[in-house]
MARZA-458003 format. One record per residue (C-alpha): residue in three letters; residue number from 1; x, y, z. Coordinates in nm, 2 decimals, decimal comma. Each point is the difference from the previous one (the first is absolute). Last residue first. Layout:
N
+------+-----+--------+--------+--------+
| rest |  nr |      u |      v |      w |
+------+-----+--------+--------+--------+
|  ala | NUM |      X |      Y |      Z |
...
+------+-----+--------+--------+--------+
//
This chain:
381
+------+-----+--------+--------+--------+
| rest |  nr |      u |      v |      w |
+------+-----+--------+--------+--------+
|  val | 381 |   1,45 |  -3,29 |   2,71 |
|  ser | 380 |  -0,04 |   0,11 |  -0,34 |
|  ala | 379 |  -0,18 |  -0,31 |  -0,16 |
|  thr | 378 |  -0,31 |   0,08 |   0,28 |
|  arg | 377 |  -0,01 |   0,37 |  -0,07 |
|  arg | 376 |   0,01 |  -0,02 |  -0,39 |
|  ala | 375 |  -0,24 |  -0,34 |   0,03 |
|  trp | 374 |  -0,27 |   0,22 |   0,21 |
|  ser | 373 |   0,00 |   0,29 |  -0,21 |
|  asp | 372 |  -0,06 |  -0,19 |  -0,33 |
|  ala | 371 |  -0,29 |  -0,19 |   0,20 |
|  glu | 370 |  -0,15 |   0,32 |   0,05 |
|  leu | 369 |   0,04 |   0,08 |  -0,33 |
|  ile | 368 |  -0,19 |  -0,30 |  -0,11 |
|  gln | 367 |  -0,24 |   0,06 |   0,26 |
|  glu | 366 |  -0,09 |   0,31 |  -0,11 |
|  leu | 365 |  -0,06 |  -0,11 |  -0,38 |
|  thr | 364 |  -0,25 |  -0,24 |   0,15 |
|  pro | 363 |   0,11 |  -0,39 |   0,05 |
|  arg | 362 |  -0,15 |  -0,30 |  -0,15 |
|  phe | 361 |   0,17 |  -0,19 |   0,27 |
|  val | 360 |   0,20 |   0,15 |   0,28 |
|  val | 359 |   0,30 |  -0,23 |   0,10 |
|  ala | 358 |   0,15 |   0,00 |   0,34 |
|  his | 357 |   0,36 |   0,10 |  -0,06 |
|  ala | 356 |   0,30 |  -0,15 |   0,23 |
|  gly | 355 |   0,12 |  -0,29 |  -0,29 |
|  met | 354 |  -0,04 |   0,30 |  -0,29 |
|  thr | 353 |   0,27 |   0,20 |   0,22 |
|  arg | 352 |   0,24 |  -0,31 |   0,09 |
|  arg | 351 |   0,02 |  -0,11 |  -0,34 |
|  val | 350 |   0,02 |   0,36 |  -0,17 |
|  thr | 349 |   0,28 |   0,07 |   0,26 |
|  glu | 348 |   0,15 |  -0,35 |  -0,08 |
|  thr | 347 |   0,04 |   0,08 |  -0,36 |
|  ile | 346 |   0,15 |   0,35 |   0,06 |
|  gln | 345 |   0,24 |  -0,18 |   0,25 |
|  pro | 344 |   0,15 |  -0,20 |  -0,25 |
|  phe | 343 |   0,17 |   0,33 |  -0,14 |
|  asn | 342 |   0,16 |   0,11 |   0,34 |
|  ile | 341 |  -0,19 |   0,26 |   0,24 |
|  lys | 340 |   0,07 |   0,35 |   0,09 |
|  arg | 339 |   0,20 |   0,09 |  -0,31 |
|  asn | 338 |  -0,17 |   0,30 |  -0,10 |
|  val | 337 |  -0,09 |  -0,20 |  -0,30 |
|  phe | 336 |  -0,09 |  -0,27 |   0,16 |
|  ala | 335 |  -0,26 |   0,18 |   0,24 |
|  glu | 334 |  -0,16 |   0,15 |  -0,30 |
|  val | 333 |  -0,03 |  -0,36 |  -0,13 |
|  ala | 332 |  -0,16 |  -0,10 |   0,25 |
|  ser | 331 |  -0,27 |   0,27 |   0,06 |
|  glu | 330 |  -0,10 |  -0,04 |  -0,37 |
|  asn | 329 |  -0,01 |  -0,38 |   0,05 |
|  ala | 328 |  -0,23 |   0,06 |   0,32 |
|  ala | 327 |  -0,23 |   0,23 |  -0,20 |
|  asn | 326 |  -0,03 |  -0,26 |  -0,30 |
|  leu | 325 |  -0,06 |  -0,31 |   0,23 |
|  val | 324 |  -0,25 |   0,21 |   0,17 |
|  ala | 323 |  -0,17 |   0,12 |  -0,27 |
|  pro | 322 |   0,02 |  -0,37 |  -0,13 |
|  leu | 321 |  -0,19 |  -0,10 |   0,32 |
|  thr | 320 |  -0,25 |   0,25 |   0,02 |
|  gly | 319 |  -0,27 |  -0,27 |  -0,15 |
|  gly | 318 |   0,17 |  -0,27 |  -0,25 |
|  ile | 317 |   0,11 |  -0,35 |   0,15 |
|  glu | 316 |   0,07 |  -0,08 |  -0,34 |
|  gly | 315 |   0,23 |   0,30 |  -0,09 |
|  ala | 314 |   0,18 |   0,03 |   0,36 |
|  gln | 313 |   0,10 |  -0,39 |  -0,05 |
|  arg | 312 |   0,08 |   0,05 |  -0,33 |
|  ala | 311 |   0,23 |   0,33 |   0,07 |
|  leu | 310 |   0,17 |  -0,20 |   0,33 |
|  glu | 309 |   0,07 |  -0,28 |  -0,28 |
|  ile | 308 |   0,18 |   0,24 |  -0,23 |
|  ala | 307 |   0,18 |   0,17 |   0,29 |
|  pro | 306 |   0,15 |  -0,33 |   0,09 |
|  phe | 305 |   0,35 |   0,08 |  -0,21 |
|  arg | 304 |   0,25 |  -0,24 |   0,11 |
|  glu | 303 |  -0,23 |  -0,27 |   0,05 |
|  leu | 302 |  -0,23 |   0,06 |  -0,26 |
|  asp | 301 |   0,26 |  -0,03 |  -0,27 |
|  pro | 300 |  -0,20 |   0,13 |  -0,31 |
|  glu | 299 |  -0,06 |  -0,26 |  -0,28 |
|  glu | 298 |   0,27 |   0,06 |  -0,31 |
|  phe | 297 |  -0,04 |   0,16 |  -0,34 |
|  thr | 296 |   0,26 |   0,05 |  -0,27 |
|  leu | 295 |   0,04 |   0,19 |  -0,31 |
|  pro | 294 |   0,27 |  -0,06 |  -0,21 |
|  gly | 293 |   0,19 |   0,31 |  -0,19 |
|  leu | 292 |  -0,18 |   0,31 |  -0,06 |
|  gly | 291 |   0,21 |   0,11 |  -0,32 |
|  pro | 290 |  -0,26 |  -0,22 |  -0,24 |
|  phe | 289 |  -0,27 |   0,20 |   0,15 |
|  asn | 288 |   0,12 |   0,35 |  -0,03 |
|  thr | 287 |  -0,29 |   0,19 |   0,19 |
|  arg | 286 |  -0,09 |   0,39 |  -0,05 |
|  val | 285 |  -0,14 |   0,21 |   0,24 |
|  arg | 284 |   0,01 |   0,33 |  -0,09 |
|  asp | 283 |  -0,12 |  -0,02 |  -0,34 |
|  ser | 282 |  -0,34 |   0,11 |   0,04 |
|  ala | 281 |  -0,32 |  -0,07 |  -0,18 |
|  ala | 280 |  -0,33 |   0,01 |   0,22 |
|  arg | 279 |  -0,17 |  -0,33 |   0,08 |
|  glu | 278 |  -0,40 |   0,08 |   0,04 |
|  pro | 277 |  -0,22 |  -0,13 |   0,30 |
|  tyr | 276 |   0,21 |   0,15 |   0,19 |
|  thr | 275 |   0,21 |   0,33 |  -0,04 |
|  leu | 274 |   0,08 |   0,05 |   0,33 |
|  ala | 273 |   0,04 |  -0,35 |   0,14 |
|  tyr | 272 |   0,19 |  -0,12 |  -0,32 |
|  gln | 271 |   0,26 |   0,33 |   0,05 |
|  ile | 270 |   0,02 |  -0,13 |   0,34 |
|  pro | 269 |   0,04 |  -0,35 |  -0,07 |
|  leu | 268 |   0,28 |   0,12 |  -0,26 |
|  cys | 267 |   0,21 |   0,27 |   0,19 |
|  met | 266 |   0,09 |  -0,25 |   0,28 |
|  asp | 265 |   0,27 |  -0,14 |  -0,23 |
|  pro | 264 |   0,12 |  -0,34 |   0,06 |
|  thr | 263 |   0,04 |  -0,14 |  -0,39 |
|  ser | 262 |  -0,29 |  -0,16 |  -0,10 |
|  leu | 261 |  -0,22 |  -0,32 |   0,06 |
|  gln | 260 |  -0,36 |  -0,05 |   0,05 |
|  ala | 259 |  -0,11 |  -0,38 |   0,06 |
|  ile | 258 |  -0,24 |  -0,24 |  -0,14 |
|  leu | 257 |  -0,02 |  -0,35 |   0,16 |
|  ser | 256 |  -0,25 |  -0,28 |  -0,16 |
|  gly | 255 |  -0,12 |  -0,28 |   0,20 |
|  asp | 254 |  -0,34 |  -0,02 |  -0,07 |
|  val | 253 |  -0,10 |   0,19 |   0,31 |
|  phe | 252 |   0,20 |   0,28 |  -0,06 |
|  glu | 251 |   0,36 |   0,10 |   0,14 |
|  val | 250 |   0,04 |   0,38 |   0,01 |
|  leu | 249 |   0,37 |   0,10 |   0,02 |
|  ser | 248 |   0,23 |   0,33 |   0,14 |
|  his | 247 |   0,24 |   0,27 |  -0,08 |
|  val | 246 |   0,24 |  -0,28 |  -0,26 |
|  ile | 245 |   0,31 |   0,22 |  -0,06 |
|  ser | 244 |   0,06 |   0,06 |   0,37 |
|  gln | 243 |   0,36 |  -0,21 |  -0,04 |
|  pro | 242 |  -0,01 |  -0,16 |   0,34 |
|  his | 241 |  -0,37 |  -0,17 |  -0,04 |
|  val | 240 |  -0,11 |  -0,14 |   0,35 |
|  leu | 239 |  -0,39 |  -0,14 |  -0,04 |
|  val | 238 |  -0,27 |   0,11 |   0,22 |
|  gly | 237 |  -0,36 |  -0,14 |   0,04 |
|  val | 236 |  -0,34 |   0,12 |  -0,03 |
|  arg | 235 |  -0,24 |  -0,27 |   0,00 |
|  ala | 234 |  -0,04 |  -0,06 |   0,35 |
|  met | 233 |  -0,05 |   0,37 |   0,06 |
|  glu | 232 |  -0,35 |  -0,02 |  -0,15 |
|  ile | 231 |  -0,06 |   0,21 |  -0,28 |
|  asp | 230 |  -0,17 |   0,33 |  -0,10 |
|  phe | 229 |   0,27 |   0,13 |  -0,23 |
|  leu | 228 |   0,09 |   0,32 |   0,19 |
|  trp | 227 |  -0,09 |  -0,12 |   0,33 |
|  arg | 226 |   0,20 |  -0,35 |   0,00 |
|  ala | 225 |   0,25 |   0,19 |  -0,19 |
|  glu | 224 |   0,06 |   0,26 |   0,27 |
|  ile | 223 |   0,05 |  -0,28 |   0,25 |
|  met | 222 |   0,24 |  -0,17 |  -0,21 |
|  glu | 221 |   0,18 |   0,33 |  -0,07 |
|  leu | 220 |   0,04 |   0,03 |   0,40 |
|  gly | 219 |   0,20 |  -0,29 |  -0,01 |
|  lys | 218 |   0,20 |   0,07 |  -0,29 |
|  asn | 217 |   0,12 |   0,31 |   0,15 |
|  phe | 216 |   0,05 |  -0,18 |   0,35 |
|  leu | 215 |   0,29 |  -0,20 |  -0,19 |
|  thr | 214 |   0,26 |   0,11 |   0,27 |
|  ala | 213 |   0,22 |   0,16 |  -0,27 |
|  ser | 212 |  -0,32 |   0,13 |  -0,19 |
|  asp | 211 |  -0,14 |   0,16 |   0,27 |
|  ile | 210 |   0,33 |   0,17 |   0,09 |
|  thr | 209 |  -0,01 |   0,14 |  -0,34 |
|  ile | 208 |  -0,37 |   0,10 |   0,03 |
|  lys | 207 |   0,09 |   0,20 |   0,29 |
|  arg | 206 |   0,29 |   0,20 |  -0,14 |
|  gly | 205 |  -0,13 |   0,07 |  -0,34 |
|  met | 204 |   0,06 |  -0,17 |  -0,31 |
|  val | 203 |   0,23 |  -0,05 |  -0,27 |
|  trp | 202 |  -0,05 |  -0,38 |  -0,12 |
|  ser | 201 |   0,22 |  -0,30 |  -0,11 |
|  pro | 200 |   0,25 |  -0,11 |   0,27 |
|  his | 199 |  -0,10 |   0,20 |   0,34 |
|  arg | 198 |   0,26 |   0,13 |   0,19 |
|  leu | 197 |  -0,21 |   0,18 |   0,31 |
|  ala | 196 |   0,06 |  -0,34 |   0,17 |
|  ser | 195 |   0,37 |   0,04 |   0,01 |
|  glu | 194 |   0,00 |   0,34 |   0,07 |
|  val | 193 |  -0,24 |  -0,09 |   0,31 |
|  thr | 192 |   0,27 |  -0,25 |   0,10 |
|  ile | 191 |  -0,05 |  -0,41 |   0,03 |
|  gly | 190 |   0,17 |  -0,12 |   0,31 |
|  pro | 189 |  -0,34 |  -0,16 |   0,17 |
|  phe | 188 |  -0,04 |  -0,17 |  -0,35 |
|  ser | 187 |   0,32 |  -0,22 |   0,00 |
|  glu | 186 |  -0,13 |  -0,30 |   0,15 |
|  arg | 185 |  -0,28 |  -0,04 |  -0,24 |
|  his | 184 |   0,23 |  -0,03 |  -0,31 |
|  trp | 183 |   0,11 |   0,32 |  -0,22 |
|  asp | 182 |   0,27 |  -0,06 |  -0,24 |
|  thr | 181 |  -0,06 |  -0,39 |  -0,06 |
|  lys | 180 |  -0,41 |   0,04 |   0,04 |
|  ser | 179 |   0,01 |   0,28 |  -0,25 |
|  arg | 178 |  -0,31 |   0,18 |   0,03 |
|  phe | 177 |   0,15 |   0,27 |   0,22 |
|  pro | 176 |   0,00 |   0,31 |  -0,23 |
|  gly | 175 |  -0,41 |  -0,02 |  -0,09 |
|  gly | 174 |  -0,16 |  -0,33 |  -0,13 |
|  ser | 173 |  -0,07 |   0,15 |  -0,33 |
|  ala | 172 |  -0,39 |  -0,09 |   0,07 |
|  thr | 171 |  -0,24 |  -0,11 |  -0,23 |
|  leu | 170 |  -0,39 |   0,00 |   0,07 |
|  leu | 169 |  -0,13 |  -0,32 |  -0,08 |
|  leu | 168 |  -0,40 |   0,01 |  -0,05 |
|  arg | 167 |  -0,12 |  -0,34 |   0,01 |
|  arg | 166 |  -0,30 |  -0,24 |  -0,13 |
|  val | 165 |  -0,17 |   0,29 |  -0,19 |
|  ser | 164 |  -0,31 |  -0,08 |  -0,24 |
|  his | 163 |  -0,26 |   0,08 |   0,30 |
|  thr | 162 |   0,19 |   0,35 |   0,09 |
|  pro | 161 |  -0,15 |   0,12 |  -0,33 |
|  lys | 160 |   0,21 |   0,13 |  -0,34 |
|  gly | 159 |  -0,01 |   0,33 |  -0,07 |
|  asp | 158 |   0,36 |   0,01 |  -0,11 |
|  leu | 157 |   0,12 |  -0,22 |   0,25 |
|  cys | 156 |   0,33 |   0,05 |  -0,09 |
|  gln | 155 |   0,01 |   0,39 |  -0,02 |
|  phe | 154 |  -0,12 |  -0,01 |   0,35 |
|  ile | 153 |   0,24 |  -0,26 |   0,11 |
|  ala | 152 |   0,30 |   0,24 |  -0,15 |
|  ser | 151 |  -0,15 |   0,32 |   0,17 |
|  his | 150 |  -0,01 |  -0,20 |   0,33 |
|  glu | 149 |   0,35 |  -0,07 |  -0,01 |
|  ser | 148 |   0,11 |   0,33 |  -0,14 |
|  asp | 147 |  -0,16 |   0,16 |   0,29 |
|  val | 146 |  -0,21 |   0,27 |  -0,20 |
|  ala | 145 |  -0,31 |  -0,18 |   0,07 |
|  leu | 144 |  -0,37 |   0,17 |  -0,14 |
|  val | 143 |  -0,29 |   0,01 |   0,25 |
|  arg | 142 |  -0,29 |   0,15 |  -0,27 |
|  val | 141 |  -0,30 |   0,17 |   0,11 |
|  gly | 140 |  -0,38 |  -0,11 |   0,00 |
|  tyr | 139 |  -0,08 |   0,19 |   0,34 |
|  lys | 138 |  -0,13 |  -0,32 |   0,21 |
|  arg | 137 |   0,27 |  -0,22 |  -0,19 |
|  ala | 136 |   0,29 |   0,21 |   0,10 |
|  glu | 135 |  -0,17 |   0,08 |   0,36 |
|  his | 134 |   0,03 |  -0,40 |   0,04 |
|  met | 133 |   0,35 |  -0,03 |  -0,13 |
|  val | 132 |   0,12 |   0,26 |   0,25 |
|  ile | 131 |  -0,20 |  -0,15 |   0,30 |
|  glu | 130 |   0,11 |  -0,37 |  -0,09 |
|  gly | 129 |   0,38 |   0,12 |  -0,03 |
|  ala | 128 |   0,01 |   0,19 |   0,31 |
|  met | 127 |   0,35 |  -0,03 |   0,15 |
|  val | 126 |   0,19 |  -0,18 |  -0,30 |
|  leu | 125 |  -0,18 |   0,16 |  -0,26 |
|  ile | 124 |   0,05 |   0,34 |   0,11 |
|  glu | 123 |   0,35 |  -0,10 |   0,16 |
|  lys | 122 |   0,18 |  -0,12 |  -0,34 |
|  ser | 121 |   0,04 |   0,37 |  -0,15 |
|  ala | 120 |   0,00 |   0,00 |  -0,38 |
|  ile | 119 |  -0,32 |   0,02 |  -0,05 |
|  ala | 118 |  -0,19 |   0,16 |  -0,32 |
|  ile | 117 |  -0,31 |   0,13 |   0,06 |
|  asp | 116 |  -0,33 |   0,06 |  -0,23 |
|  lys | 115 |  -0,21 |   0,30 |   0,16 |
|  gly | 114 |  -0,36 |   0,02 |   0,09 |
|  ala | 113 |   0,04 |   0,24 |   0,30 |
|  arg | 112 |  -0,08 |  -0,30 |   0,22 |
|  ile | 111 |   0,31 |  -0,21 |  -0,15 |
|  ala | 110 |   0,22 |   0,36 |   0,05 |
|  ala | 109 |  -0,09 |   0,04 |   0,37 |
|  leu | 108 |   0,06 |  -0,39 |   0,06 |
|  ala | 107 |   0,36 |   0,04 |  -0,17 |
|  pro | 106 |   0,05 |   0,32 |   0,19 |
|  gln | 105 |  -0,11 |  -0,17 |   0,34 |
|  leu | 104 |   0,24 |  -0,30 |  -0,08 |
|  gly | 103 |   0,33 |   0,19 |  -0,12 |
|  ala | 102 |   0,12 |   0,10 |   0,33 |
|  thr | 101 |   0,06 |  -0,37 |   0,10 |
|  gly | 100 |   0,32 |  -0,05 |  -0,11 |
|  val |  99 |   0,19 |   0,15 |  -0,30 |
|  ile |  98 |  -0,20 |   0,25 |  -0,24 |
|  ala |  97 |   0,01 |  -0,12 |  -0,34 |
|  ile |  96 |  -0,36 |   0,04 |  -0,07 |
|  leu |  95 |  -0,11 |   0,04 |  -0,35 |
|  val |  94 |  -0,28 |   0,20 |  -0,05 |
|  ile |  93 |  -0,22 |  -0,04 |  -0,35 |
|  asp |  92 |  -0,22 |   0,19 |  -0,21 |
|  ala |  91 |   0,03 |   0,33 |   0,24 |
|  ala |  90 |  -0,19 |   0,30 |  -0,12 |
|  pro |  89 |  -0,23 |   0,03 |   0,33 |
|  leu |  88 |   0,34 |  -0,02 |   0,22 |
|  thr |  87 |  -0,13 |  -0,27 |   0,27 |
|  ala |  86 |   0,35 |  -0,13 |   0,06 |
|  leu |  85 |   0,16 |   0,32 |   0,01 |
|  arg |  84 |  -0,23 |   0,17 |   0,25 |
|  leu |  83 |   0,05 |  -0,31 |   0,25 |
|  leu |  82 |   0,37 |   0,01 |  -0,03 |
|  gly |  81 |  -0,01 |   0,35 |   0,08 |
|  asp |  80 |  -0,18 |  -0,08 |   0,29 |
|  his |  79 |   0,23 |  -0,21 |   0,14 |
|  gly |  78 |   0,26 |   0,23 |  -0,03 |
|  cys |  77 |   0,04 |   0,30 |  -0,20 |
|  gly |  76 |  -0,17 |   0,20 |  -0,29 |
|  val |  75 |   0,13 |   0,19 |  -0,26 |
|  glu |  74 |  -0,24 |   0,16 |  -0,30 |
|  cys |  73 |   0,21 |   0,08 |  -0,30 |
|  ser |  72 |  -0,02 |   0,33 |  -0,21 |
|  ala |  71 |   0,00 |   0,20 |   0,29 |
|  gly |  70 |   0,37 |  -0,01 |   0,06 |
|  leu |  69 |   0,24 |  -0,29 |  -0,04 |
|  ala |  68 |   0,28 |   0,13 |   0,23 |
|  asn |  67 |  -0,18 |   0,17 |   0,23 |
|  gln |  66 |  -0,26 |  -0,33 |   0,03 |
|  leu |  65 |   0,33 |  -0,24 |   0,03 |
|  glu |  64 |   0,09 |   0,20 |   0,29 |
|  lys |  63 |  -0,33 |   0,00 |   0,17 |
|  ala |  62 |  -0,04 |  -0,37 |  -0,03 |
|  lys |  61 |   0,34 |  -0,04 |   0,13 |
|  ala |  60 |  -0,10 |   0,14 |   0,33 |
|  pro |  59 |  -0,29 |  -0,19 |   0,01 |
|  asp |  58 |   0,18 |  -0,36 |  -0,05 |
|  asn |  57 |  -0,15 |  -0,27 |  -0,17 |
|  ile |  56 |   0,00 |   0,11 |  -0,39 |
|  ser |  55 |  -0,27 |   0,09 |  -0,23 |
|  val |  54 |  -0,04 |   0,10 |  -0,37 |
|  val |  53 |  -0,32 |   0,14 |  -0,18 |
|  ala |  52 |  -0,04 |   0,08 |  -0,35 |
|  pro |  51 |   0,33 |  -0,16 |  -0,17 |
|  arg |  50 |   0,22 |   0,21 |  -0,18 |
|  his |  49 |   0,22 |  -0,29 |  -0,11 |
|  arg |  48 |   0,34 |   0,15 |   0,00 |
|  arg |  47 |  -0,02 |   0,26 |   0,28 |
|  ser |  46 |  -0,20 |  -0,28 |   0,20 |
|  gln |  45 |   0,27 |  -0,27 |  -0,05 |
|  glu |  44 |   0,26 |   0,25 |   0,10 |
|  leu |  43 |  -0,19 |   0,14 |   0,31 |
|  leu |  42 |  -0,07 |  -0,38 |   0,11 |
|  leu |  41 |   0,40 |  -0,08 |  -0,04 |
|  asp |  40 |   0,10 |   0,31 |   0,21 |
|  leu |  39 |  -0,27 |  -0,05 |   0,26 |
|  asn |  38 |   0,10 |  -0,38 |   0,05 |
|  gly |  37 |  -0,26 |  -0,05 |   0,33 |
|  gly |  36 |  -0,25 |  -0,23 |  -0,06 |
|  ala |  35 |  -0,11 |   0,05 |  -0,37 |
|  ala |  34 |  -0,32 |   0,08 |  -0,15 |
|  leu |  33 |  -0,12 |   0,11 |  -0,38 |
|  gly |  32 |  -0,30 |   0,07 |  -0,20 |
|  ile |  31 |  -0,05 |   0,06 |  -0,33 |
|  leu |  30 |   0,23 |  -0,22 |  -0,16 |
|  arg |  29 |  -0,10 |  -0,05 |  -0,37 |
|  ile |  28 |   0,02 |  -0,31 |  -0,18 |
|  gln |  27 |  -0,06 |  -0,11 |  -0,37 |
|  asp |  26 |   0,17 |   0,28 |  -0,23 |
|  pro |  25 |   0,28 |   0,03 |   0,29 |
|  leu |  24 |   0,09 |  -0,36 |  -0,03 |
|  asp |  23 |   0,36 |  -0,02 |   0,09 |
|  glu |  22 |  -0,01 |   0,30 |   0,21 |
|  ala |  21 |  -0,29 |  -0,17 |   0,16 |
|  val |  20 |   0,20 |  -0,34 |   0,04 |
|  lys |  19 |   0,30 |   0,20 |   0,17 |
|  val |  18 |  -0,22 |   0,13 |   0,23 |
|  thr |  17 |  -0,14 |  -0,33 |   0,10 |
|  ser |  16 |   0,36 |  -0,10 |   0,03 |
|  thr |  15 |   0,06 |   0,29 |   0,27 |
|  gly |  14 |  -0,29 |  -0,11 |   0,16 |
|  ile |  13 |   0,07 |  -0,36 |   0,06 |
|  ser |  12 |   0,34 |   0,07 |   0,12 |
|  gly |  11 |  -0,16 |   0,30 |   0,25 |
|  thr |  10 |  -0,03 |   0,37 |  -0,09 |
|  ser |   9 |  -0,33 |  -0,05 |  -0,15 |
|  gly |   8 |  -0,15 |  -0,15 |   0,32 |
|  leu |   7 |  -0,39 |   0,03 |  -0,15 |
|  leu |   6 |  -0,04 |   0,04 |  -0,34 |
|  val |   5 |  -0,30 |   0,17 |  -0,15 |
|  val |   4 |  -0,07 |  -0,14 |  -0,36 |
|  asn |   3 |  -0,21 |   0,17 |  -0,31 |
|  lys |   2 |   0,00 |  -0,23 |  -0,25 |
|  met |   1 |  -0,01 |   0,12 |  -0,37 |
+------+-----+--------+--------+--------+
//
C-alpha cells in the first residue's frame, strides 16, 4: 500500500489521480489532498477518501472546510498548508500537480523530508532542475515523471545509462494548428483563444492546452528531460506524432529505437508513477492496436513554432534563463487568454524577455525566484 499526498487534487491531473486511487483501493491510499479554490470538489474528495490532512488556498474556505469535515481531518491553507502536506510523516510519495511555480518549494520540502515525489508540474524542473535533482540525490529519493512523455522515456530507458543513449525523442501532437495548409504562418495573428483551446488529442487545463498550441509545452518538456535523465540538451529532440499513441522514444547508440505506446489517457503514467517499481493490473486503459490506423511522424515546423528553439537556447545556457522562459510564457499566455495580445505575440514576448535578462549561473533558489518575478514584470510591460 502506497500512502499518497496529492497537491492539486481538483485539477485535471488531480482528478485523474483520484480515479487511479479508486481503481486500486488496495494499493493506493490518499492521505493528504490540497486544492487551489475548488471547495466543493475538495470536500467531495475528502468525504470519499478520508485523508488525514487537507489544504486549500483561501483561509475562509479552509474554515468552511474544517466545519464540514469536523475534527477527524486537519485542515490547512495557503503555502503553509502545502508544506505541511508535503512533509506528512506517513506519506510514501507526494504527487505535485499544482500549476505554476507554487509547487517548487513543496517539492523541495518533500525531498528533504525523505519523500519520493511524482512531478506533473513542469515548472519545478524547468526553473530549478539542478537544485531539485541535487537534493533528490542527497536525500536518496526518487523523482518520478507523471507527464506521459517523460514516463514513456523512463519506461524505455529501463535503467540503461545515458552513455548508451543517442537521443531522447519527445513526441508532440502538433496541437490544433499543425496543418500548414489550414494554418499558414500569416494566419496566426487571427487565431482565437477558443481555437487554441481545442486540443486534438488530450483533455487538459487551460494553460497547458495553450502551451500545446504554441509547442511551448514541448520546449519545457525538453528542459525537464535534460534534468530527469541527466542528459545534455543536444541529445533531446521533438518529433510530431499527431495520433498521440507513441508517447516518446529512446534511440540508443547502436541504432535501436524503443517506444512506449498506448491509447492517450493520463491515468496510465499517473498509475505507473504511484505504483513504481511494480505494474498494477488495471482495465482503465485498453489499446486496440489493429484499430489504430496509420501512425505518422514529422519534424516540427520551427518557423511557425519557434518556442522549441527558444526552450533549447534556455536549456543550453542554463542558469536563471529557463526560469525566465517559463515565467514569461506564463505571463504571455495569461495576456493571450485575456485577449490583450495575439497568438504569435506569446512567443515574441518570451523572446523579448529572454533577450533582456542578465543570466545568473549556478543560481540559488532565491535568485531563481527573483528571476521569475523579474520576468513576469518584464513580460507584462
